[in-house]
Every structure is written in C-alpha cells, then in structure tokens.
C-alpha positions in Angstrom: 104.4 94.8 112.3 106.7 93.7 109.6 107.7 97.2 108.7 108.8 98.3 112.2 110.9 95.2 112.8 114.7 96.1 112.7 116.4 92.9 111.6 116.2 89.0 113.0 117.7 90.2 116.3 114.8 92.3 117.1 113.0 90.6 119.9 109.5 91.5 118.1 110.7 89.7 114.8 108.4 87.4 113.0 109.4 84.8 111.2 106.8 84.5 108.3 103.3 85.9 107.7 101.7 82.7 109.2 104.1 83.3 112.3 102.8 86.5 112.6 99.4 85.4 112.6 99.8 82.7 115.2 101.8 85.2 117.3 99.3 87.9 117.5 96.5 85.3 118.1 98.4 83.8 120.9 99.5 86.8 122.7 96.6 89.4 122.1 93.7 87.3 120.8 91.3 87.6 118.2 90.7 91.1 118.6 94.5 91.8 118.3 93.9 91.4 114.4 91.5 94.4 114.6 93.4 97.0 116.5 93.4 100.3 114.9 90.3 99.6 113.0 88.4 102.8 113.9 90.7 105.4 112.3 90.6 103.9 109.0 87.0 103.2 109.1 86.6 107.2 110.0 89.2 108.2 107.3 87.9 106.0 104.5 84.9 108.2 103.2 86.8 111.6 103.2 89.8 109.6 101.8 87.9 108.1 98.9 86.1 111.5 98.3 89.4 113.6 98.3 91.2 110.7 96.3 88.7 110.6 93.1 87.2 114.1 93.3 90.9 115.9 93.3 91.8 113.5 90.7 89.2 114.4 88.2 90.1 118.2 89.2 93.8 117.8 88.4 93.0 115.8 85.2 90.8 118.7 83.9 93.5 121.4 84.8 96.1 119.4 83.0 93.9 119.3 80.0 94.8 122.8 79.5 98.3 121.9 79.4 98.2 119.8 76.4 99.8 116.9 78.2 99.8 113.4 76.5 97.0 111.4 78.1 99.2 108.7 79.7 101.3 111.4 81.3 98.3 113.4 82.5 96.7 110.4 84.2 99.8 109.8 86.2 100.5 113.6 87.1 96.8 114.0 88.2 97.2 110.8 90.3 100.1 112.1 92.0 98.2 115.3 92.7 95.4 113.4 94.1 97.7 111.4 96.2 99.5 114.3 97.7 96.2 116.1 98.5 94.7 112.6 100.0 98.0 112.0 102.2 97.2 115.4 104.0 93.6 114.1 105.0 94.7 110.8 106.1 97.9 111.2 108.0 96.7 112.1 111.2 94.6 108.9 111.1 97.7 106.9 110.1 99.5 108.1 113.1 96.7 106.8 115.7 96.4 103.6 113.5 99.9 102.7 113.6 100.5 103.5 117.2 97.6 101.2 118.2 98.6 98.4 116.0 102.4 98.5 117.1 101.0 98.1 120.8 101.5 94.6 121.6 99.3 94.5 124.7 96.3 92.7 124.8 93.0 94.6 122.9 91.3 95.3 125.9 94.5 96.6 127.8 95.0 99.4 125.0 93.3 102.8 124.9 90.5 103.6 122.6 91.5 105.3 119.3 90.0 108.9 120.6 92.3 108.4 123.9 95.1 107.7 121.8 94.8 110.4 119.7 94.5 112.7 122.9 97.7 111.2 124.1 99.5 111.9 120.8 98.4 115.4 120.8 99.2 116.1 124.5 102.5 114.7 123.9 103.5 116.0 120.6 100.8 118.5 119.6 99.3 118.7 116.2 102.5 119.2 114.3 105.4 117.1 112.9 106.1 115.5 116.3 102.6 114.6 116.8 99.4 114.1 115.0 100.9 114.9 111.6 104.2 112.9 112.4 105.6 111.1 109.4 103.5 113.6 106.8 106.5 113.5 104.3 106.8 109.8 104.1 102.9 109.7 103.9 102.9 112.3 101.1 105.4 109.9 99.3 103.5 106.8 99.9 100.0 108.1 98.7 101.7 110.2 96.0 103.7 107.5 94.3 100.9 105.0 94.5 98.3 106.9 92.9 100.5 108.3 90.2 101.3 104.6 89.4 97.8 103.2 90.0 95.8 105.8 87.7 98.4 106.1 85.3 98.5 102.5 84.7 95.1 101.6 85.1 93.5 104.2 82.6 96.1 103.8 80.0 95.7 99.9 79.9 92.0 100.1 80.3 91.8 102.5 77.1 94.2 100.0 75.1 92.3 96.6 76.1 89.0 96.4 74.2 85.7 96.7 75.9 83.7 93.4 76.5 80.1 93.5 75.4 79.6 90.5 78.2 79.2 92.3 81.3 81.0 89.6 83.5 83.8 89.9 81.2 83.8 93.5 81.1 83.8 93.2 85.0 86.9 90.7 84.7 88.6 93.0 82.7 88.5 96.0 84.8 88.8 93.8 87.9 92.2 92.3 86.6 93.4 95.8 85.5 92.8 97.2 88.9 94.6 94.2 90.6 97.8 94.5 88.5 97.6 98.3 88.9 97.2 98.0 92.9 100.0 95.2 93.1 102.6 97.4 90.8 101.8 100.5 92.8 102.4 98.7 96.0 105.5 97.4 95.0 107.0 100.8 93.8 105.7 102.8 97.0 106.4 100.4 99.7 109.8 101.9 100.8 107.8 105.1 101.8 105.4 103.0 103.6 108.5 101.3 105.6 109.6 104.7 106.1 106.2 106.0 107.4 105.8 103.2 109.8 109.4 103.6 111.4 108.8 107.2 111.9 105.2 106.6 113.2 105.7 103.9 115.2 107.9 103.1 118.4 111.3 104.3 118.5 114.0 101.5 119.2 115.1 103.4 122.3 112.3 105.2 124.3 112.8 108.8 124.5 115.3 109.0 121.5 114.0 109.9 118.0 116.1 107.7 115.6 113.5 107.9 112.5 112.9 111.4 112.0 112.5 112.2 108.3 111.5 110.1 105.2 114.6 109.8 103.1 116.9 109.9 106.2 114.9 106.9 107.4 115.1 105.2 104.4 118.9 105.6 104.2 119.5 104.4 107.6 116.9 101.4 107.2 118.9 100.5 103.9 122.5 100.9 105.6 121.6 99.0 108.7 119.4 96.2 107.6 120.0 96.0 103.6 118.0 96.9 100.5 115.4 94.1 101.2 114.5 95.8 104.4 112.8 98.5 102.5 110.4 96.1 101.2 109.2 94.5 104.7 105.5 93.7 104.7 105.4 93.5 101.1 103.2 90.5 100.9 100.4 91.4 103.3 100.5 94.9 101.6 99.6 93.3 98.0 97.1 91.0 99.7 95.5 94.1 101.3 95.8 96.6 98.2 95.6 94.4 95.1 92.2 93.1 95.5 91.3 96.6 97.2 
C-alpha cells in the first residue's frame, strides 16, 4: 500500500504505519489485512524449493570457475533469485492486484477469479500475468545475491558455538542482518514492481511500464526517498523471515 502511493497529495496516502493499520481496519475490516494471502501460500513451496535447489546447483557450477568463495556465494544467490522470480511473478501480480483493492474483503474477487480476469484482459505475457517481470527479477536477484553472499561469508567467519542455543542465536542473528541489508538494497526494485503491477494513476493509461523507467519517474516526481517507501514493513517481514 505504501509503495503505490504517489506522494502526500495522493488520496490513498497513509501518514504512518500505524495510520495504515488503522485505516485498513476501519475501511476494510480485520480480513483486509489478509487480502492476497492465497497466492503467497501457493507460491511458497515451489519458491523455496527453487531458491535453495538452484542456489546449490549454481554454487556447484561456479566451483569449476575457481571464483573466491565470497563471490561464488553472491553470484549463486543472484542466479537463484533470477530463477525464483520467474516462478513467483504470476503469483505476485495476482497478490498485488488484490492487496491494492480497497474494497471490503467480501466484495473483492477470489484469487482464482482475479487471475482469470488478468489473463482475460492482458493474457499471459508482460501486459497480463507476467507484468512487471523485469522488476521482480531485479527484486529477487539483488535480494538473494546480498542475502546468500552476506550470510554464508559471515557465518564462516564467526566461530561456531558448541552450545546449541547460542549457535541458534548466531545463525538467527546473521540471517536477520542479512535479510535486513538485502531488503534495504533491493527495495527500489520492489517499489517499481508495485507501481507496475498495481493500479495505474489514470485508468486506461499505462504510466509505469518498465522497471528502470518507473524508478526514474518515481525519483523525478517524488524524490529519492520515494524509492524506499514501505521499507519498515518490508524489514519487519523479511528480516525475521
């Protein structure tokens, strides 16, 4: 919701994270917080499987290239993120469409009906179910590159604890920092993805079309910080995750 706002003059603008929670609850009810939950649930299993399986495969392939371990982890993460993005993008299109709909939960279509509507109007390509693919590639590619590169390099530097509780905290802490840093670095791609996949400012006119052009438009019209909209809820979600 934060990422599709076009400045303070936008009628859908939220003043803060707390204001966003209150407004959604008042206008859309408790179930408004769970809009678009089915696509992520359906995508989560293949997404995780693709992420970690391809990371291991790319890492093995890079082993033949005699790259430094730190660089190999980062490049393997980039490859896994790009592969993962192709799998999850259609689910993301449906999810964003549902989540940006400000009608009550009971008034909006189901995930499957929404997917059918997207296919009917835009098809399976870059105007339909795969809209915003370039931005999704950037989001997942950059995130996984930073996450895996940072996580495995730092994990190998910090000594292993014999105490299982301390070892858990060591890995959890490294993962938390990795996810937070990766979220900060990749969020401009996330904002671009939300603008492209979400509702356009003028119905019938496509303002946000490609990834980098969308970033440039947001920067020009709303300033540099607009590329970091929604950073706090993103970190709250992906850091612990």
